[in-house]
C-alpha positions as CSV (number, residue, x, y, z in Angstrom):
1,M,-16.3,9.5,-7.4
2,A,-13.3,7.1,-7.3
3,I,-13.9,3.7,-5.6
4,E,-11.3,1.2,-4.7
5,T,-12.0,-2.5,-3.9
6,E,-8.9,-4.5,-2.8
7,R,-7.9,-7.5,-0.8
8,K,-4.6,-7.8,1.1
9,Y,-2.6,-10.9,1.9
10,L,0.6,-12.0,3.5
11,L,3.0,-14.2,1.5
12,K,4.1,-17.8,2.0
13,N,7.4,-17.5,0.1
14,D,9.2,-15.3,-2.4
15,N,8.5,-17.3,-5.6
16,W,6.6,-14.2,-6.8
17,K,9.9,-12.3,-7.1
18,Q,11.2,-14.0,-10.2
19,N,11.4,-11.5,-13.1
20,S,10.1,-8.6,-11.0
21,T,11.6,-5.2,-10.9
22,P,11.0,-3.0,-7.8
23,V,10.0,0.6,-7.7
24,L,11.0,2.5,-4.6
25,I,8.1,4.2,-2.7
26,R,8.4,6.8,0.0
27,Q,5.1,7.9,1.6
28,G,3.9,9.8,4.6
29,Y,0.6,10.7,6.2
30,L,-0.5,14.3,6.8
31,F,-3.4,13.0,8.9
32,T,-5.3,9.9,9.7
33,S,-8.7,9.6,11.4
34,E,-11.5,7.1,11.8
35,N,-13.1,8.4,8.6
36,S,-10.1,9.0,6.3
37,A,-6.4,9.4,5.7
38,M,-4.4,11.8,3.5
39,R,-0.9,10.8,2.3
40,V,1.9,12.0,0.1
41,R,3.7,9.4,-2.0
42,I,6.7,9.5,-4.3
43,Q,6.8,6.4,-6.5
44,G,9.8,6.3,-8.8
45,E,9.9,9.7,-10.5
46,K,6.3,10.7,-9.8
47,A,4.5,12.2,-6.8
48,F,0.9,12.1,-5.6
49,I,-1.4,13.3,-2.9
50,N,-4.0,10.7,-2.0
51,I,-7.1,10.8,0.1
52,K,-8.8,7.6,1.2
53,S,-11.9,6.9,3.2
54,S,-11.8,4.3,6.0
55,K,-12.7,0.8,4.8
56,N,-16.2,-0.3,4.8
57,G,-15.8,-3.9,3.8
58,L,-13.5,-4.3,0.9
59,T,-14.5,-1.0,-0.8
60,R,-13.6,2.6,0.0
61,L,-13.4,6.0,-1.7
62,E,-10.0,7.0,-3.1
63,Y,-8.9,10.2,-4.7
64,E,-5.3,10.7,-6.1
65,Y,-3.7,13.8,-7.6
66,A,-0.3,14.4,-9.1
67,V,1.9,17.0,-7.5
68,P,5.5,18.2,-8.2
69,T,8.1,15.8,-6.8
70,D,10.0,18.7,-5.1
71,D,6.9,19.7,-3.2
72,A,6.2,16.1,-2.3
73,N,9.8,15.7,-0.9
74,E,9.4,18.8,1.2
75,I,6.0,17.7,2.5
76,L,7.4,14.2,3.4
77,D,10.4,15.7,5.2
78,K,8.7,18.6,7.0
79,L,5.0,17.9,7.5
80,C,4.2,14.2,7.5
81,H,4.1,11.9,10.6
82,Q,7.3,10.0,11.1
83,P,8.6,7.4,10.5
84,L,7.8,7.5,6.8
85,I,6.7,4.3,5.0
86,V,9.5,3.2,2.7
87,K,9.0,0.1,0.5
88,N,9.8,-1.6,-2.8
89,R,6.8,-2.3,-4.9
90,Y,6.7,-5.1,-7.3
91,I,4.0,-5.7,-10.0
92,V,3.2,-9.4,-10.7
93,N,0.7,-10.4,-13.3
94,Y,-1.0,-13.7,-12.5
95,C,-4.0,-15.2,-14.4
96,G,-5.0,-11.9,-15.9
97,K,-4.8,-10.0,-12.5
98,K,-2.3,-7.5,-11.4
99,W,-0.8,-8.1,-7.9
100,E,1.1,-5.3,-6.1
101,I,3.6,-6.7,-3.7
102,D,5.1,-4.3,-1.1
103,E,8.4,-5.3,0.5
104,F,8.7,-2.8,3.4
105,L,12.0,-1.3,4.5
106,D,13.4,0.7,7.4
107,E,11.0,0.6,10.4
108,N,8.7,-2.0,8.7
109,E,11.5,-4.2,7.4
110,G,10.5,-7.9,7.2
111,L,6.9,-7.2,6.3
112,V,5.8,-8.3,2.8
113,V,2.2,-7.8,1.7
114,A,0.4,-8.5,-1.6
115,E,-2.7,-6.6,-2.7
116,I,-5.1,-7.2,-5.6
117,E,-7.6,-4.6,-6.8
118,L,-11.0,-6.0,-7.9
119,K,-13.9,-4.6,-9.8
120,A,-16.4,-5.8,-7.2
121,E,-16.3,-7.2,-3.7
122,N,-17.6,-10.6,-4.9
123,E,-15.3,-10.9,-7.9
124,E,-13.6,-14.3,-8.1
125,F,-9.9,-14.7,-8.8
126,E,-7.3,-17.4,-8.7
127,K,-4.7,-17.1,-5.9
128,P,-1.1,-17.8,-6.7
129,E,0.6,-20.5,-4.7
130,W,2.7,-17.9,-2.9
131,I,-0.4,-16.2,-1.4
132,G,-0.9,-16.8,2.3
133,E,-3.2,-15.5,5.0
134,E,-5.7,-12.8,4.1
135,V,-5.2,-9.6,6.3
136,T,-7.7,-7.3,4.5
137,F,-9.6,-6.6,7.6
138,E,-6.7,-6.4,10.0
139,K,-6.1,-2.7,10.6
140,R,-2.5,-3.1,11.8
141,Y,-1.5,-3.9,8.2
142,Y,-2.8,-0.6,6.8
143,N,0.1,1.6,5.7
144,S,-1.4,4.4,7.8
145,Q,-1.2,2.2,10.9
146,L,2.4,1.2,10.1
147,T,3.5,4.8,10.6
148,A,2.1,4.8,14.2
149,H,2.9,1.2,15.0
150,P,5.9,0.0,12.8
151,Y,6.2,-3.7,12.1
152,K,9.6,-3.9,13.9
153,K,7.8,-3.1,17.2
154,W,5.1,-5.8,17.0
């Protein structure tokens, strides 16, 4: 069983961007429900199908499988809910922790969110000065929700 524990934050500024190289991500959702979501993602030159359970606190089940990029492109274009999620992802290491910062494009342009994956819900970590308000429990910031309710329409 794969388990993911993560926290999600808005950012105060773009000081995190120094020395960071983005990777373009296109992802779409085949379905979302109260219990789970299934998405297809192309990240750089690799493609994946991902299944996640709905959050229960900070922890949820997550399964991810590699798929051919051509298949993923076809699924994104023909089967996924629109609009797709398009974003640049930056990896920033801070005090021994990896932060994934997503700078959203297209229908969600203007939204920038940082996530940190933890080993346990109560794990302590140092927050960089650029970390702002925590939005871990705010559903509207879930990528699956941004397809149905894009940031530009808030």
